[in-house]
C-alpha positions, 0 to 999 in steps of 0.5 A: 877897119884895118888896112895892109898891103893896100887892102882894107878889111871891114865887117859887113856893117862897115862895108854898107856904110863905106859903099854908100858914101863912096863915089865911083865914076865907072858905070856898074850894071852887073855883079859877078859871084865867084868862089876862090876854089883855092885858097879854100876854108882849110887855108883860112886861119881866122887871122890871115885875111891879108896874107891870103889876099896878097897871095891871090894878088901875087898869083894874078900879077906874076902868073896871069900877067894882070896889072892887079888882083882880079877881084874888087872884093873878097869875102871870108868865112868869118863874114869879113870883107877885103877890098881888092882892085879899085872900083874904078878899074874893070875886073879880070874875072869873066872873059868878055863880061868884065866891062861895067861889072863888079867882081866878088870872090868868095873865099872857099871851094863851094863845089858839092862835098867841099867847103860848107859855107858858114852862116856868117859867110852866107850873110855877108855874101847876101848883104854885100851883093844887096849893098852893091845892087842898091848903091849902083841901082842894079836890079836883083835878078839873074840877068844882073847878078851873075855866076862865072859858071854861066859863061864859056871859058873860051868865048866868054859867051853866056851859055848858062853852064851848057859847055866849057864852063868852070863850076864857079861859084860852086855846084853847092853855092846857095843851092847850086850854080845854075840860073834856077838855083840863083833865082830860087836861093840867092836872087829872091830877096 
């Protein structure tokens, strides 16, 4: 593990040990899956994890006016993970659906025809989600592991992608961004 700018970088094995030993007072019921869209794979140079994370934090604070980076964790194409916002703080990720949630941003643009997820990245996304579900006793299903695409951007109401929604975490994220894609390709383990 290494740290810089207040973020800690770890591989998935280190993360699984770290999260299992971490004490968190906040109640966690949901795990949110997102893609960064920008930055994407083209911006990842293999050694600029901290710079990309700091850039996202700067944007979230200066442009959005948030108190911190929006997400709790960011996963990268090489399978590494960086910490973000404290797990004791509510994320700034899905309007109306942040209470009792953990936000995972997966670096990349996973819309069809954009970034092709690496094997290492896919493995880390599955394992970080599983580790968080295990830690907080969250059932692995599409009621508890949710995609940003399923929520109306204006109202925050879950509509499963039927209107005024982002494509996040991408139209090609583990087979797509629909509830049935999540159930068939992501939440079946």
